[in-house]
N, C-alpha and C positions, 0 to 999 in steps of 0.2 A: 174246621170249616169244610173239609173235603178237598181243599186246594193244596196240592203238594208243595207249592211255592208260597203259600200263605204263612200265617203265624204258626210256629211250631214250638211246643213246650217240651223242654228237655229235662228229664228227671232220671235218677239212677237209684237203684235199691240201696238202702242204708246210707244215703247221702243227704246232708242237710241242705245242699245247694239245689238251685233250680235255674234253668236257662230259658230265655225267650229269644227265638230267632225269627226274623221277619224282614221282608223287603221294605225299602224306604217308603213307598207309597202307602203302606199300612200304618205309618207312625201315628197318624191322627186317630186311628182306631185303637192301636196298642197303648197309646198314652193314658187310656182310661184304666188300665190294669193296675192293681195294687202293687204288683212286683216292682214297678218303676218308681214307686214311692219309697223304696228301700235303698240302703247303701249297697253299692255293687260295682262291678267292673264290666266294661263293655269293649267290643271290637267292631269297628266300622270298616267296610271294604268295598272296593269297586275298581273299575279300570283306571289305569294311569294314562295321562296324555303324553308322558315322557318315556315310558318304559313298557316292554312286553310283560313285565311282572305286574301283578295286581298292586294297587295302592291300599295301604292299611293304616288305620289310626287306632290306638289303644288308649283308653282312658278310664277314669273312675269318677264316681259321684256319690254325694251324700245329701240328698238322694240322687238317683241316676237321671230322672226325667228332665230336670232343668238343663243338664249337660246335653242330652240328646236334642232338646228343642233348640239350644244354641247352635249345635252342629248342623241342624236342619236349615238354619238361616245362613250360616257362614261357611260351611264346607259343602262344596257341590259335587265332589267326586264319588261319594259313597252311594252304593245302591242297596246294600244289605247291612244288617246289624245283628249282633247277638249280645245279650245282656245276661250276666250271672249275678245272682243275689242269694242270700240265705233264706230258706223257708221259715226258720225260727228267728230270723233277724239277729243272728249272733255275730255277723261281720260288722266291724266298726271301721272308722275312717283309716286307721293305721293298717288294718288288714287289707283293705282294697288298694291302698297306696303300695303295699308290698306286692300284691298280685299284679298291679299295673306294671311295676318296675320289672318283675320277673318275666312277664309276657313280652315286654319290649326287649328285654335281654335275649329271650329265646328267639324272637323274630329276627333280631339283628344277627344272631349267630347262624340261623337257618338260611338266611339270604334268599328266601323264596317269595319275598314281597318288597315293595318300595315303601319304607316307613314314612308316614306323614308326620310323626312326632318330631318336633323340632330338636329335642335333645333326649338323651337317655336318662330317665328319672332314676334317682338313687333310692333304694328301699329304705324305709324308716327303720329305726332301731326298735326291735321288738324283743320281748322276753323270750327265753328259749321255748317256753310252752306255746306262746302266741305264734312264733315263727314256725313251729312244728304244725300247729293247726292250719296256718296259711299254706304251707307246703302240701299238706294233705288235701286241702280244698283245691289247690292248683292241679294236683295229680288227677283228681276226678274231672276237673274241667278239661284237661288235655286228653282224657279218654272220650269225652263227649264231643269235642270240637270236630274231629275228623268225620263223625257221623253226619254232621251238618255241612260237610264239604270244606271245612276250614282246616287247611294243612300248612298254614304259614309258620307254625311254631315247631314243626317236625324237621329235625335235621336228619338227612338221609343216613341210613345205617351203612357202616363201612364193612360189615361182616355178614355175608349171606347166611341164611338159616337153612335147615335141612330142606332139600328140594329146590333150592335156588342155586342154579349152576353158573359158575363164573364163565363169562364169554370174553372174547378178545376181538379187537379191531386194529388192523394195521394197514396203513396206506402210504404211498410214496408219491410226492409231487415234485418233479425236478430233482434237486439234490436233498430234499427234506423228507424224512420218514417220521410219521407219528405212530405211537402205539397207545392203546387204551384198553381198560378192563371194565366190565360192568356185569350186571345181572338183572333179571326180571324179578320184581317183587310185587306184593299186593298193592303197594303204593305207587307203582310206576316202574320205569327202567332206571336203575341207579348206576351212574358212572362213578368209578372209584377214584379216590384221591391219588394224585400223581399222573393221571391220564393226560395225554397230550392232545393238542388241537392245532390245526393249521391257522396261521394268522391271516393269510389271504383268503379271499372269497371269490367264487366264480361270478361273472357279471349277471348270470341268471338266477342267483340265489333268491328265494322267496323273501318278501319283506318281513314275514314273521320270524324267520330264522335269523335274518340279519339283525332285527331288533332284539331278539333274545340274546344273541352273541354280544351285542353292545351292552345290554343290561347286565350280563354276567361279568363282562370286563369291568364295568363301572362299580359293580358290587364286590369286586375282588375275588370272585369265584374262579375266573380265568385270569391267570397272572402272566404278564408279558415276560418271556424269558429269551428275548432276542429273536430267534428265528421261529419260535413256536409259542403257543400258550400252554400253560399247565394248570390243571385243576388243583386248587388249594384245599378242597374238601370234597368228600363224596356228595353227589348232587343227584336229585331225583328229577327225571324228565317224564312227560306224559306218555311217551311211546319210544320204542327202540329207534324209530326213524328220526324223531326229533333229536334224540341223543346223538345219533350218528351224524345228522345234518349239522348240528352245532359244532361237532369236532372237525368235520370235513369242510365246512364252509360252503356247502351246496346241498341241494335236495337229493336224498338217496332213500333207498328201501332198506330200512334197518334190519329186516328179516333176512336179508342176504349179506349184509355187511358184518353183522355180529356172528362169530363162529366159536366153537369150542376148540380144545387142544387138538382134536382129531381132524379139524377142518370142516366139520358139519355146520351148516348154517343154522341160525335160529329157526328158520322155517322148517328145515329138515327135522330138527329136534322136536318141534311142536307136532309135526305130522307123525313122527315115530311114537310120541307119547300118546297121541290119540288112537293110534292103531294097536298099541300094546296095553294101554290103560295104566301105564306106570310112569313114575316121575323119578328121574335119576337123582342120586345124592350129589351134593356139591363136591367138586374136586378141583 
């Protein structure tokens, strides 16, 4: 339609699947499409009223449309949806139940969203061939979802790739010192497992940082270890400043807080890369 926020149709070469991504106000228009009369799996998301993390619901339908209409009446939080079905209608009820269970599992492990699903569905028992087909369909879905801005299922990488330099943050407050490691990636700034964070916050901490820290504590990403918090898994933040702010419990400039082993700040590293046109290897 020419509207970048309108209906988007997602396809991939040599893939039997097809996705429809759309904002909630377009449901009345999208409901006329034949794809919603097929068996499929869907993801609904929107802001949470209890957390700084987005709220997400994952479901399946045979067909999908009645489930979406039901959620339009009874679930108020979602603002966007994406539906995946098979173009040749090869997905059956067991396949989409399997996909639903796997997506819920991945979102639960990634901890990048607040799950609206009341419980974790168990995948149905499939033949070895059907399970392999469902996993292949899932892999292609997971390739398509980030293009739509859906990153709820991606667990942050714990290993930097070539060109992603490990950086360090160290800070002392009173008698407590915290240390953290992280790196810039195409998906955000990743803070590595085992990194530490202060438990206390300065009175002037911005509400979004305070809320994000609380959400990560509730999700089990930040674990209480007495005097400090510790990251239980590598976690992706939207910027170096957000990552540093969560660890330090205050608003900071991440470009000056994160440094390499030589003491160069992230800002200095970026400036040098721009002036030389080179990217250093990870060390």
